[in-house]
DRENSELUM-809275 format. One record per residue (C-alpha): residue in one letter; x, y, z. Coordinates in nm, 3 decimals. Example, Ala and Ser with C-alpha at 12.3 -4.5 7.8 and 13.67 -1.06 7.14 Angstrom:
2
<pt><res>A</res><xx>1.230</xx><yy>-0.450</yy><zz>0.780</zz></pt>
<pt><res>S</res><xx>1.367</xx><yy>-0.106</yy><zz>0.714</zz></pt>
***
This chain:
294
<pt><res>M</res><xx>0.360</xx><yy>3.457</yy><zz>1.659</zz></pt>
<pt><res>S</res><xx>0.122</xx><yy>3.573</yy><zz>1.348</zz></pt>
<pt><res>D</res><xx>-0.191</xx><yy>3.406</yy><zz>1.195</zz></pt>
<pt><res>L</res><xx>0.012</xx><yy>3.305</yy><zz>0.928</zz></pt>
<pt><res>S</res><xx>0.290</xx><yy>3.141</yy><zz>1.120</zz></pt>
<pt><res>K</res><xx>0.007</xx><yy>2.961</yy><zz>1.295</zz></pt>
<pt><res>L</res><xx>-0.105</xx><yy>2.811</yy><zz>0.986</zz></pt>
<pt><res>K</res><xx>0.222</xx><yy>2.726</yy><zz>0.894</zz></pt>
<pt><res>K</res><xx>0.292</xx><yy>2.543</yy><zz>1.233</zz></pt>
<pt><res>S</res><xx>-0.014</xx><yy>2.384</yy><zz>1.189</zz></pt>
<pt><res>L</res><xx>0.013</xx><yy>2.300</yy><zz>0.806</zz></pt>
<pt><res>D</res><xx>0.343</xx><yy>2.124</yy><zz>0.928</zz></pt>
<pt><res>G</res><xx>0.218</xx><yy>1.942</yy><zz>1.229</zz></pt>
<pt><res>Y</res><xx>-0.066</xx><yy>1.777</yy><zz>0.962</zz></pt>
<pt><res>M</res><xx>0.110</xx><yy>1.680</yy><zz>0.658</zz></pt>
<pt><res>R</res><xx>0.356</xx><yy>1.498</yy><zz>0.946</zz></pt>
<pt><res>E</res><xx>0.088</xx><yy>1.296</yy><zz>1.098</zz></pt>
<pt><res>V</res><xx>-0.130</xx><yy>1.252</yy><zz>0.749</zz></pt>
<pt><res>T</res><xx>0.204</xx><yy>1.074</yy><zz>0.638</zz></pt>
<pt><res>D</res><xx>0.207</xx><yy>0.881</yy><zz>0.918</zz></pt>
<pt><res>T</res><xx>-0.144</xx><yy>0.752</yy><zz>0.932</zz></pt>
<pt><res>V</res><xx>-0.216</xx><yy>0.682</yy><zz>0.545</zz></pt>
<pt><res>Q</res><xx>0.047</xx><yy>0.426</yy><zz>0.591</zz></pt>
<pt><res>Q</res><xx>-0.097</xx><yy>0.291</yy><zz>0.905</zz></pt>
<pt><res>M</res><xx>-0.387</xx><yy>0.254</yy><zz>0.765</zz></pt>
<pt><res>R</res><xx>-0.314</xx><yy>0.070</yy><zz>0.455</zz></pt>
<pt><res>S</res><xx>-0.122</xx><yy>-0.168</yy><zz>0.682</zz></pt>
<pt><res>Q</res><xx>-0.443</xx><yy>-0.247</yy><zz>0.907</zz></pt>
<pt><res>G</res><xx>-0.647</xx><yy>-0.303</yy><zz>0.518</zz></pt>
<pt><res>A</res><xx>-0.860</xx><yy>0.044</yy><zz>0.674</zz></pt>
<pt><res>G</res><xx>-1.059</xx><yy>0.336</yy><zz>0.511</zz></pt>
<pt><res>R</res><xx>-1.135</xx><yy>0.180</yy><zz>0.164</zz></pt>
<pt><res>E</res><xx>-1.493</xx><yy>0.138</yy><zz>0.242</zz></pt>
<pt><res>V</res><xx>-1.763</xx><yy>0.403</yy><zz>0.016</zz></pt>
<pt><res>L</res><xx>-1.921</xx><yy>0.655</yy><zz>0.195</zz></pt>
<pt><res>G</res><xx>-2.111</xx><yy>0.837</yy><zz>-0.071</zz></pt>
<pt><res>R</res><xx>-2.125</xx><yy>1.059</yy><zz>-0.397</zz></pt>
<pt><res>V</res><xx>-1.858</xx><yy>1.332</yy><zz>-0.484</zz></pt>
<pt><res>A</res><xx>-2.070</xx><yy>1.668</yy><zz>-0.558</zz></pt>
<pt><res>G</res><xx>-2.072</xx><yy>1.719</yy><zz>-0.923</zz></pt>
<pt><res>R</res><xx>-1.892</xx><yy>1.369</yy><zz>-0.993</zz></pt>
<pt><res>S</res><xx>-2.030</xx><yy>1.029</yy><zz>-1.098</zz></pt>
<pt><res>E</res><xx>-1.985</xx><yy>0.698</yy><zz>-0.931</zz></pt>
<pt><res>A</res><xx>-1.774</xx><yy>0.582</yy><zz>-1.179</zz></pt>
<pt><res>E</res><xx>-1.546</xx><yy>0.875</yy><zz>-1.213</zz></pt>
<pt><res>D</res><xx>-1.519</xx><yy>0.948</yy><zz>-0.826</zz></pt>
<pt><res>V</res><xx>-1.627</xx><yy>0.820</yy><zz>-0.480</zz></pt>
<pt><res>E</res><xx>-1.555</xx><yy>0.966</yy><zz>-0.095</zz></pt>
<pt><res>I</res><xx>-1.414</xx><yy>0.628</yy><zz>0.070</zz></pt>
<pt><res>G</res><xx>-1.294</xx><yy>0.608</yy><zz>0.466</zz></pt>
<pt><res>I</res><xx>-0.977</xx><yy>0.735</yy><zz>0.368</zz></pt>
<pt><res>D</res><xx>-1.105</xx><yy>1.116</yy><zz>0.274</zz></pt>
<pt><res>R</res><xx>-1.287</xx><yy>1.138</yy><zz>0.560</zz></pt>
<pt><res>M</res><xx>-0.998</xx><yy>1.019</yy><zz>0.868</zz></pt>
<pt><res>C</res><xx>-0.767</xx><yy>1.337</yy><zz>0.603</zz></pt>
<pt><res>E</res><xx>-1.067</xx><yy>1.615</yy><zz>0.615</zz></pt>
<pt><res>D</res><xx>-1.053</xx><yy>1.504</yy><zz>1.021</zz></pt>
<pt><res>L</res><xx>-0.758</xx><yy>1.485</yy><zz>1.084</zz></pt>
<pt><res>L</res><xx>-0.650</xx><yy>1.863</yy><zz>0.837</zz></pt>
<pt><res>E</res><xx>-0.968</xx><yy>2.011</yy><zz>1.067</zz></pt>
<pt><res>K</res><xx>-0.729</xx><yy>1.912</yy><zz>1.410</zz></pt>
<pt><res>W</res><xx>-0.484</xx><yy>2.097</yy><zz>1.277</zz></pt>
<pt><res>L</res><xx>-0.631</xx><yy>2.341</yy><zz>1.172</zz></pt>
<pt><res>G</res><xx>-0.839</xx><yy>2.413</yy><zz>1.474</zz></pt>
<pt><res>K</res><xx>-0.495</xx><yy>2.446</yy><zz>1.635</zz></pt>
<pt><res>A</res><xx>-0.473</xx><yy>2.798</yy><zz>1.490</zz></pt>
<pt><res>G</res><xx>-0.688</xx><yy>2.919</yy><zz>1.684</zz></pt>
<pt><res>M</res><xx>-0.896</xx><yy>3.147</yy><zz>1.454</zz></pt>
<pt><res>R</res><xx>-1.175</xx><yy>3.071</yy><zz>1.187</zz></pt>
<pt><res>I</res><xx>-1.126</xx><yy>2.958</yy><zz>0.916</zz></pt>
<pt><res>D</res><xx>-1.348</xx><yy>2.807</yy><zz>0.615</zz></pt>
<pt><res>L</res><xx>-1.265</xx><yy>2.446</yy><zz>0.493</zz></pt>
<pt><res>H</res><xx>-1.357</xx><yy>2.390</yy><zz>0.160</zz></pt>
<pt><res>S</res><xx>-1.277</xx><yy>2.039</yy><zz>0.092</zz></pt>
<pt><res>E</res><xx>-1.373</xx><yy>1.818</yy><zz>-0.217</zz></pt>
<pt><res>H</res><xx>-1.622</xx><yy>1.634</yy><zz>0.036</zz></pt>
<pt><res>S</res><xx>-1.721</xx><yy>1.930</yy><zz>0.239</zz></pt>
<pt><res>L</res><xx>-1.770</xx><yy>2.288</yy><zz>0.361</zz></pt>
<pt><res>R</res><xx>-1.625</xx><yy>2.306</yy><zz>0.714</zz></pt>
<pt><res>Y</res><xx>-1.645</xx><yy>2.553</yy><zz>0.944</zz></pt>
<pt><res>I</res><xx>-1.358</xx><yy>2.575</yy><zz>1.201</zz></pt>
<pt><res>G</res><xx>-1.289</xx><yy>2.847</yy><zz>1.496</zz></pt>
<pt><res>D</res><xx>-1.444</xx><yy>3.048</yy><zz>1.687</zz></pt>
<pt><res>E</res><xx>-1.789</xx><yy>3.243</yy><zz>1.513</zz></pt>
<pt><res>G</res><xx>-1.780</xx><yy>3.543</yy><zz>1.307</zz></pt>
<pt><res>P</res><xx>-1.643</xx><yy>3.601</yy><zz>1.012</zz></pt>
<pt><res>P</res><xx>-1.344</xx><yy>3.403</yy><zz>0.863</zz></pt>
<pt><res>K</res><xx>-0.939</xx><yy>3.487</yy><zz>0.813</zz></pt>
<pt><res>Y</res><xx>-0.879</xx><yy>3.247</yy><zz>0.617</zz></pt>
<pt><res>L</res><xx>-0.997</xx><yy>2.980</yy><zz>0.341</zz></pt>
<pt><res>V</res><xx>-0.866</xx><yy>2.655</yy><zz>0.278</zz></pt>
<pt><res>T</res><xx>-0.948</xx><yy>2.500</yy><zz>-0.060</zz></pt>
<pt><res>C</res><xx>-0.793</xx><yy>2.062</yy><zz>-0.041</zz></pt>
<pt><res>D</res><xx>-0.871</xx><yy>1.786</yy><zz>-0.146</zz></pt>
<pt><res>P</res><xx>-0.759</xx><yy>1.556</yy><zz>0.221</zz></pt>
<pt><res>F</res><xx>-0.659</xx><yy>1.307</yy><zz>-0.001</zz></pt>
<pt><res>D</res><xx>-0.611</xx><yy>1.233</yy><zz>-0.403</zz></pt>
<pt><res>G</res><xx>-0.553</xx><yy>0.925</yy><zz>-0.448</zz></pt>
<pt><res>S</res><xx>-0.852</xx><yy>0.749</yy><zz>-0.323</zz></pt>
<pt><res>S</res><xx>-0.964</xx><yy>0.582</yy><zz>-0.648</zz></pt>
<pt><res>H</res><xx>-0.596</xx><yy>0.375</yy><zz>-0.629</zz></pt>
<pt><res>F</res><xx>-0.602</xx><yy>0.321</yy><zz>-0.231</zz></pt>
<pt><res>M</res><xx>-0.949</xx><yy>0.133</yy><zz>-0.246</zz></pt>
<pt><res>R</res><xx>-0.762</xx><yy>-0.041</yy><zz>-0.518</zz></pt>
<pt><res>G</res><xx>-0.516</xx><yy>-0.178</yy><zz>-0.271</zz></pt>
<pt><res>I</res><xx>-0.260</xx><yy>0.049</yy><zz>-0.493</zz></pt>
<pt><res>P</res><xx>0.030</xx><yy>0.205</yy><zz>-0.327</zz></pt>
<pt><res>A</res><xx>0.115</xx><yy>0.532</yy><zz>-0.553</zz></pt>
<pt><res>E</res><xx>0.065</xx><yy>0.869</yy><zz>-0.583</zz></pt>
<pt><res>W</res><xx>-0.123</xx><yy>0.936</yy><zz>-0.274</zz></pt>
<pt><res>W</res><xx>-0.098</xx><yy>1.259</yy><zz>-0.176</zz></pt>
<pt><res>S</res><xx>-0.303</xx><yy>1.495</yy><zz>0.040</zz></pt>
<pt><res>V</res><xx>-0.253</xx><yy>1.878</yy><zz>-0.107</zz></pt>
<pt><res>M</res><xx>-0.452</xx><yy>2.218</yy><zz>-0.006</zz></pt>
<pt><res>T</res><xx>-0.400</xx><yy>2.598</yy><zz>-0.068</zz></pt>
<pt><res>F</res><xx>-0.490</xx><yy>2.863</yy><zz>0.227</zz></pt>
<pt><res>W</res><xx>-0.675</xx><yy>3.192</yy><zz>0.036</zz></pt>
<pt><res>D</res><xx>-0.650</xx><yy>3.536</yy><zz>0.221</zz></pt>
<pt><res>V</res><xx>-1.008</xx><yy>3.626</yy><zz>0.301</zz></pt>
<pt><res>E</res><xx>-0.997</xx><yy>3.985</yy><zz>0.262</zz></pt>
<pt><res>T</res><xx>-0.795</xx><yy>3.987</yy><zz>-0.055</zz></pt>
<pt><res>M</res><xx>-0.872</xx><yy>3.641</yy><zz>-0.209</zz></pt>
<pt><res>K</res><xx>-0.551</xx><yy>3.545</yy><zz>-0.259</zz></pt>
<pt><res>P</res><xx>-0.295</xx><yy>3.246</yy><zz>-0.149</zz></pt>
<pt><res>V</res><xx>-0.076</xx><yy>3.316</yy><zz>0.102</zz></pt>
<pt><res>L</res><xx>-0.002</xx><yy>2.914</yy><zz>0.154</zz></pt>
<pt><res>A</res><xx>0.015</xx><yy>2.600</yy><zz>-0.006</zz></pt>
<pt><res>G</res><xx>0.144</xx><yy>2.234</yy><zz>0.121</zz></pt>
<pt><res>A</res><xx>0.114</xx><yy>1.863</yy><zz>-0.040</zz></pt>
<pt><res>A</res><xx>0.213</xx><yy>1.582</yy><zz>0.129</zz></pt>
<pt><res>D</res><xx>0.378</xx><yy>1.328</yy><zz>-0.082</zz></pt>
<pt><res>I</res><xx>0.258</xx><yy>1.054</yy><zz>0.109</zz></pt>
<pt><res>G</res><xx>0.426</xx><yy>0.743</yy><zz>-0.073</zz></pt>
<pt><res>R</res><xx>0.788</xx><yy>0.939</yy><zz>-0.113</zz></pt>
<pt><res>R</res><xx>0.727</xx><yy>1.061</yy><zz>0.218</zz></pt>
<pt><res>E</res><xx>0.798</xx><yy>1.461</yy><zz>0.107</zz></pt>
<pt><res>L</res><xx>0.625</xx><yy>1.740</yy><zz>0.217</zz></pt>
<pt><res>Y</res><xx>0.622</xx><yy>2.079</yy><zz>-0.015</zz></pt>
<pt><res>V</res><xx>0.543</xx><yy>2.423</yy><zz>0.134</zz></pt>
<pt><res>A</res><xx>0.493</xx><yy>2.718</yy><zz>-0.086</zz></pt>
<pt><res>D</res><xx>0.453</xx><yy>3.103</yy><zz>-0.001</zz></pt>
<pt><res>E</res><xx>0.610</xx><yy>3.437</yy><zz>-0.056</zz></pt>
<pt><res>S</res><xx>0.947</xx><yy>3.276</yy><zz>-0.050</zz></pt>
<pt><res>G</res><xx>0.895</xx><yy>3.005</yy><zz>-0.322</zz></pt>
<pt><res>V</res><xx>0.824</xx><yy>2.619</yy><zz>-0.269</zz></pt>
<pt><res>T</res><xx>1.009</xx><yy>2.429</yy><zz>-0.064</zz></pt>
<pt><res>V</res><xx>1.036</xx><yy>2.041</yy><zz>-0.062</zz></pt>
<pt><res>E</res><xx>1.126</xx><yy>1.857</yy><zz>0.264</zz></pt>
<pt><res>S</res><xx>1.196</xx><yy>1.392</yy><zz>0.275</zz></pt>
<pt><res>L</res><xx>1.088</xx><yy>1.299</yy><zz>0.608</zz></pt>
<pt><res>L</res><xx>1.324</xx><yy>0.981</yy><zz>0.470</zz></pt>
<pt><res>T</res><xx>1.670</xx><yy>1.201</yy><zz>0.483</zz></pt>
<pt><res>K</res><xx>1.574</xx><yy>1.500</yy><zz>0.650</zz></pt>
<pt><res>E</res><xx>1.680</xx><yy>1.728</yy><zz>0.384</zz></pt>
<pt><res>K</res><xx>1.490</xx><yy>2.054</yy><zz>0.283</zz></pt>
<pt><res>V</res><xx>1.557</xx><yy>2.216</yy><zz>-0.077</zz></pt>
<pt><res>A</res><xx>1.450</xx><yy>2.487</yy><zz>-0.254</zz></pt>
<pt><res>V</res><xx>1.233</xx><yy>2.408</yy><zz>-0.549</zz></pt>
<pt><res>Q</res><xx>1.137</xx><yy>2.572</yy><zz>-0.935</zz></pt>
<pt><res>P</res><xx>0.933</xx><yy>2.504</yy><zz>-1.234</zz></pt>
<pt><res>A</res><xx>1.144</xx><yy>2.406</yy><zz>-1.554</zz></pt>
<pt><res>Q</res><xx>1.253</xx><yy>2.722</yy><zz>-1.763</zz></pt>
<pt><res>H</res><xx>1.151</xx><yy>2.505</yy><zz>-2.111</zz></pt>
<pt><res>T</res><xx>0.927</xx><yy>2.727</yy><zz>-2.322</zz></pt>
<pt><res>T</res><xx>0.841</xx><yy>2.433</yy><zz>-2.607</zz></pt>
<pt><res>L</res><xx>0.778</xx><yy>2.149</yy><zz>-2.697</zz></pt>
<pt><res>G</res><xx>1.073</xx><yy>1.828</yy><zz>-2.721</zz></pt>
<pt><res>N</res><xx>1.218</xx><yy>1.561</yy><zz>-2.633</zz></pt>
<pt><res>H</res><xx>1.255</xx><yy>1.687</yy><zz>-2.302</zz></pt>
<pt><res>S</res><xx>0.893</xx><yy>1.722</yy><zz>-2.267</zz></pt>
<pt><res>V</res><xx>0.700</xx><yy>1.560</yy><zz>-1.948</zz></pt>
<pt><res>I</res><xx>0.315</xx><yy>1.586</yy><zz>-2.033</zz></pt>
<pt><res>A</res><xx>0.093</xx><yy>1.551</yy><zz>-1.686</zz></pt>
<pt><res>A</res><xx>-0.283</xx><yy>1.389</yy><zz>-1.763</zz></pt>
<pt><res>Y</res><xx>-0.474</xx><yy>1.219</yy><zz>-1.560</zz></pt>
<pt><res>L</res><xx>-0.605</xx><yy>0.905</yy><zz>-1.812</zz></pt>
<pt><res>M</res><xx>-0.676</xx><yy>0.654</yy><zz>-1.569</zz></pt>
<pt><res>A</res><xx>-0.995</xx><yy>0.651</yy><zz>-1.615</zz></pt>
<pt><res>P</res><xx>-1.150</xx><yy>0.529</yy><zz>-1.920</zz></pt>
<pt><res>A</res><xx>-1.376</xx><yy>0.882</yy><zz>-1.971</zz></pt>
<pt><res>Y</res><xx>-1.061</xx><yy>1.106</yy><zz>-1.936</zz></pt>
<pt><res>L</res><xx>-0.875</xx><yy>0.835</yy><zz>-2.176</zz></pt>
<pt><res>N</res><xx>-1.139</xx><yy>0.897</yy><zz>-2.422</zz></pt>
<pt><res>I</res><xx>-1.212</xx><yy>1.245</yy><zz>-2.457</zz></pt>
<pt><res>W</res><xx>-0.790</xx><yy>1.310</yy><zz>-2.400</zz></pt>
<pt><res>T</res><xx>-0.645</xx><yy>1.084</yy><zz>-2.637</zz></pt>
<pt><res>K</res><xx>-0.950</xx><yy>1.230</yy><zz>-2.901</zz></pt>
<pt><res>R</res><xx>-0.863</xx><yy>1.551</yy><zz>-2.865</zz></pt>
<pt><res>S</res><xx>-0.504</xx><yy>1.578</yy><zz>-2.836</zz></pt>
<pt><res>A</res><xx>-0.484</xx><yy>1.338</yy><zz>-3.138</zz></pt>
<pt><res>K</res><xx>-0.260</xx><yy>1.624</yy><zz>-3.352</zz></pt>
<pt><res>M</res><xx>0.017</xx><yy>1.684</yy><zz>-3.074</zz></pt>
<pt><res>L</res><xx>-0.011</xx><yy>1.301</yy><zz>-2.986</zz></pt>
<pt><res>R</res><xx>0.093</xx><yy>1.263</yy><zz>-3.347</zz></pt>
<pt><res>T</res><xx>0.401</xx><yy>1.526</yy><zz>-3.317</zz></pt>
<pt><res>L</res><xx>0.497</xx><yy>1.407</yy><zz>-3.009</zz></pt>
<pt><res>R</res><xx>0.524</xx><yy>1.072</yy><zz>-3.163</zz></pt>
<pt><res>H</res><xx>0.705</xx><yy>1.183</yy><zz>-3.468</zz></pt>
<pt><res>Q</res><xx>0.944</xx><yy>1.433</yy><zz>-3.370</zz></pt>
<pt><res>F</res><xx>0.970</xx><yy>1.451</yy><zz>-3.002</zz></pt>
<pt><res>A</res><xx>0.958</xx><yy>1.059</yy><zz>-2.936</zz></pt>
<pt><res>K</res><xx>1.151</xx><yy>1.083</yy><zz>-2.657</zz></pt>
<pt><res>A</res><xx>0.902</xx><yy>1.277</yy><zz>-2.474</zz></pt>
<pt><res>R</res><xx>0.739</xx><yy>1.152</yy><zz>-2.205</zz></pt>
<pt><res>L</res><xx>0.346</xx><yy>1.161</yy><zz>-2.078</zz></pt>
<pt><res>W</res><xx>0.268</xx><yy>1.131</yy><zz>-1.716</zz></pt>
<pt><res>S</res><xx>-0.084</xx><yy>0.967</yy><zz>-1.692</zz></pt>
<pt><res>D</res><xx>-0.162</xx><yy>1.070</yy><zz>-1.388</zz></pt>
<pt><res>G</res><xx>-0.284</xx><yy>1.413</yy><zz>-1.206</zz></pt>
<pt><res>G</res><xx>-0.553</xx><yy>1.625</yy><zz>-1.004</zz></pt>
<pt><res>A</res><xx>-0.444</xx><yy>1.867</yy><zz>-0.750</zz></pt>
<pt><res>C</res><xx>-0.122</xx><yy>1.700</yy><zz>-0.707</zz></pt>
<pt><res>S</res><xx>0.009</xx><yy>1.757</yy><zz>-1.088</zz></pt>
<pt><res>Y</res><xx>0.072</xx><yy>2.156</yy><zz>-0.913</zz></pt>
<pt><res>P</res><xx>0.396</xx><yy>2.048</yy><zz>-0.671</zz></pt>
<pt><res>W</res><xx>0.469</xx><yy>1.857</yy><zz>-0.937</zz></pt>
<pt><res>L</res><xx>0.486</xx><yy>2.132</yy><zz>-1.205</zz></pt>
<pt><res>A</res><xx>0.633</xx><yy>2.352</yy><zz>-0.922</zz></pt>
<pt><res>R</res><xx>0.960</xx><yy>2.125</yy><zz>-0.893</zz></pt>
<pt><res>G</res><xx>1.035</xx><yy>2.097</yy><zz>-1.231</zz></pt>
<pt><res>L</res><xx>0.917</xx><yy>1.704</yy><zz>-1.293</zz></pt>
<pt><res>T</res><xx>0.696</xx><yy>1.811</yy><zz>-1.554</zz></pt>
<pt><res>H</res><xx>0.642</xx><yy>2.061</yy><zz>-1.778</zz></pt>
<pt><res>A</res><xx>0.292</xx><yy>2.115</yy><zz>-1.847</zz></pt>
<pt><res>Y</res><xx>-0.043</xx><yy>1.959</yy><zz>-1.701</zz></pt>
<pt><res>V</res><xx>-0.369</xx><yy>1.922</yy><zz>-1.947</zz></pt>
<pt><res>M</res><xx>-0.663</xx><yy>1.831</yy><zz>-1.902</zz></pt>
<pt><res>F</res><xx>-1.027</xx><yy>1.815</yy><zz>-2.074</zz></pt>
<pt><res>D</res><xx>-1.388</xx><yy>1.863</yy><zz>-1.831</zz></pt>
<pt><res>E</res><xx>-1.130</xx><yy>1.896</yy><zz>-1.546</zz></pt>
<pt><res>P</res><xx>-1.324</xx><yy>1.954</yy><zz>-1.192</zz></pt>
<pt><res>R</res><xx>-1.299</xx><yy>2.302</yy><zz>-1.000</zz></pt>
<pt><res>T</res><xx>-1.210</xx><yy>2.039</yy><zz>-0.706</zz></pt>
<pt><res>E</res><xx>-0.886</xx><yy>1.921</yy><zz>-0.872</zz></pt>
<pt><res>I</res><xx>-0.768</xx><yy>2.227</yy><zz>-0.939</zz></pt>
<pt><res>D</res><xx>-0.817</xx><yy>2.479</yy><zz>-0.641</zz></pt>
<pt><res>P</res><xx>-0.646</xx><yy>2.275</yy><zz>-0.383</zz></pt>
<pt><res>G</res><xx>-0.296</xx><yy>2.313</yy><zz>-0.615</zz></pt>
<pt><res>L</res><xx>-0.361</xx><yy>2.693</yy><zz>-0.678</zz></pt>
<pt><res>G</res><xx>-0.136</xx><yy>2.836</yy><zz>-0.415</zz></pt>
<pt><res>F</res><xx>0.193</xx><yy>2.642</yy><zz>-0.597</zz></pt>
<pt><res>A</res><xx>0.102</xx><yy>2.840</yy><zz>-0.948</zz></pt>
<pt><res>W</res><xx>0.119</xx><yy>3.160</yy><zz>-0.760</zz></pt>
<pt><res>A</res><xx>0.444</xx><yy>3.050</yy><zz>-0.507</zz></pt>
<pt><res>A</res><xx>0.611</xx><yy>2.924</yy><zz>-0.813</zz></pt>
<pt><res>K</res><xx>0.404</xx><yy>3.171</yy><zz>-1.113</zz></pt>
<pt><res>L</res><xx>0.316</xx><yy>2.914</yy><zz>-1.275</zz></pt>
<pt><res>G</res><xx>0.079</xx><yy>2.927</yy><zz>-1.574</zz></pt>
<pt><res>V</res><xx>-0.265</xx><yy>2.799</yy><zz>-1.506</zz></pt>
<pt><res>Y</res><xx>-0.517</xx><yy>2.892</yy><zz>-1.801</zz></pt>
<pt><res>S</res><xx>-0.896</xx><yy>2.770</yy><zz>-1.950</zz></pt>
<pt><res>V</res><xx>-0.877</xx><yy>2.744</yy><zz>-2.308</zz></pt>
<pt><res>S</res><xx>-1.120</xx><yy>2.841</yy><zz>-2.564</zz></pt>
<pt><res>E</res><xx>-1.173</xx><yy>2.682</yy><zz>-2.852</zz></pt>
<pt><res>D</res><xx>-0.982</xx><yy>2.891</yy><zz>-3.029</zz></pt>
<pt><res>G</res><xx>-0.689</xx><yy>2.838</yy><zz>-2.795</zz></pt>
<pt><res>T</res><xx>-0.677</xx><yy>3.166</yy><zz>-2.657</zz></pt>
<pt><res>L</res><xx>-0.580</xx><yy>3.155</yy><zz>-2.245</zz></pt>
<pt><res>T</res><xx>-0.720</xx><yy>3.304</yy><zz>-1.990</zz></pt>
<pt><res>E</res><xx>-0.580</xx><yy>3.308</yy><zz>-1.665</zz></pt>
<pt><res>Y</res><xx>-0.786</xx><yy>3.047</yy><zz>-1.428</zz></pt>
<pt><res>E</res><xx>-0.971</xx><yy>3.196</yy><zz>-1.154</zz></pt>
<pt><res>F</res><xx>-1.054</xx><yy>3.058</yy><zz>-0.826</zz></pt>
<pt><res>E</res><xx>-1.409</xx><yy>3.116</yy><zz>-0.771</zz></pt>
<pt><res>P</res><xx>-1.540</xx><yy>3.073</yy><zz>-0.393</zz></pt>
<pt><res>G</res><xx>-1.909</xx><yy>2.865</yy><zz>-0.376</zz></pt>
<pt><res>Q</res><xx>-1.811</xx><yy>2.714</yy><zz>-0.746</zz></pt>
<pt><res>S</res><xx>-1.620</xx><yy>2.416</yy><zz>-0.697</zz></pt>
<pt><res>E</res><xx>-1.919</xx><yy>2.173</yy><zz>-0.807</zz></pt>
<pt><res>G</res><xx>-1.802</xx><yy>2.348</yy><zz>-1.214</zz></pt>
<pt><res>R</res><xx>-1.595</xx><yy>2.198</yy><zz>-1.414</zz></pt>
<pt><res>V</res><xx>-1.307</xx><yy>2.392</yy><zz>-1.692</zz></pt>
<pt><res>P</res><xx>-1.390</xx><yy>2.246</yy><zz>-2.082</zz></pt>
<pt><res>W</res><xx>-1.033</xx><yy>2.330</yy><zz>-2.148</zz></pt>
<pt><res>L</res><xx>-0.717</xx><yy>2.328</yy><zz>-1.914</zz></pt>
<pt><res>V</res><xx>-0.387</xx><yy>2.379</yy><zz>-1.926</zz></pt>
<pt><res>A</res><xx>-0.105</xx><yy>2.361</yy><zz>-1.673</zz></pt>
<pt><res>A</res><xx>0.210</xx><yy>2.490</yy><zz>-1.727</zz></pt>
<pt><res>C</res><xx>0.620</xx><yy>2.610</yy><zz>-1.632</zz></pt>
<pt><res>N</res><xx>0.523</xx><yy>2.945</yy><zz>-1.814</zz></pt>
<pt><res>R</res><xx>0.291</xx><yy>3.060</yy><zz>-2.028</zz></pt>
<pt><res>Q</res><xx>0.547</xx><yy>3.006</yy><zz>-2.330</zz></pt>
<pt><res>M</res><xx>0.489</xx><yy>2.663</yy><zz>-2.267</zz></pt>
<pt><res>A</res><xx>0.139</xx><yy>2.634</yy><zz>-2.216</zz></pt>
<pt><res>E</res><xx>0.077</xx><yy>2.850</yy><zz>-2.585</zz></pt>
<pt><res>A</res><xx>0.333</xx><yy>2.573</yy><zz>-2.743</zz></pt>
<pt><res>V</res><xx>0.042</xx><yy>2.263</yy><zz>-2.595</zz></pt>
<pt><res>V</res><xx>-0.230</xx><yy>2.450</yy><zz>-2.697</zz></pt>
<pt><res>A</res><xx>-0.113</xx><yy>2.481</yy><zz>-3.012</zz></pt>
<pt><res>A</res><xx>-0.016</xx><yy>2.143</yy><zz>-3.088</zz></pt>
<pt><res>I</res><xx>-0.331</xx><yy>2.064</yy><zz>-3.031</zz></pt>
<pt><res>L</res><xx>-0.471</xx><yy>2.260</yy><zz>-3.236</zz></pt>
<pt><res>G</res><xx>-0.242</xx><yy>2.115</yy><zz>-3.483</zz></pt>
<pt><res>E</res><xx>-0.097</xx><yy>2.497</yy><zz>-3.548</zz></pt>
***
């Protein structure tokens, strides 16, 4: 069995177990305790809770089964898995995306998202995302993105939307649930909001986001994800989906210039002042133009 096949096997086992385990912890009222701060974040923005640690421990267990050296870069820690020596793969992960919901008892948007990087090329080779509440497993590799329903046992290939302009069809995602993010987003996006309200009233905003945004972009459920002051730990775990689905992920300058976002190991505590991820570059350009009022 190839190393990549071993990784896929470990990823599959992890996603299935984490989906069941999180639901068990919810039924027991466990996993909501605060364990500490998240590096580079204020306490009001994010904290590590018990469910985060459980998911990270579970991922370490499954990656250990692959039998190779792997460096696990989590939102909460850096772990070295396997034998001594240089790593073959690096994993960027948000072990539990949705902890602020979980700790408040909100049973929605619980995810575990990760990307596997070849250390020699520093390119993605595999990604996975468990949509725990909907019991759906996403896998991204060189052949594209698939979604498996644990309820129906159906597995299907998915693709991003082909839209290149804003319109009544548009679904734009942004994490707006924290007051600080909502405040800056509505101020910076005021011109786009006016355009949507007056010209494309049937367009919609999806108010959740983070690492879980990239599987939905790859599936065509959303068309763009727009954030200001976005932590890299919310971007890097989902980049394998951007690679497999050929999405565009850009850092945007104040004058609207798009620069392809690049993963930088060791810089996970950093932020991107203006981030736009979209189903294609044309859609990203359309969103940026609308935000600038052009």
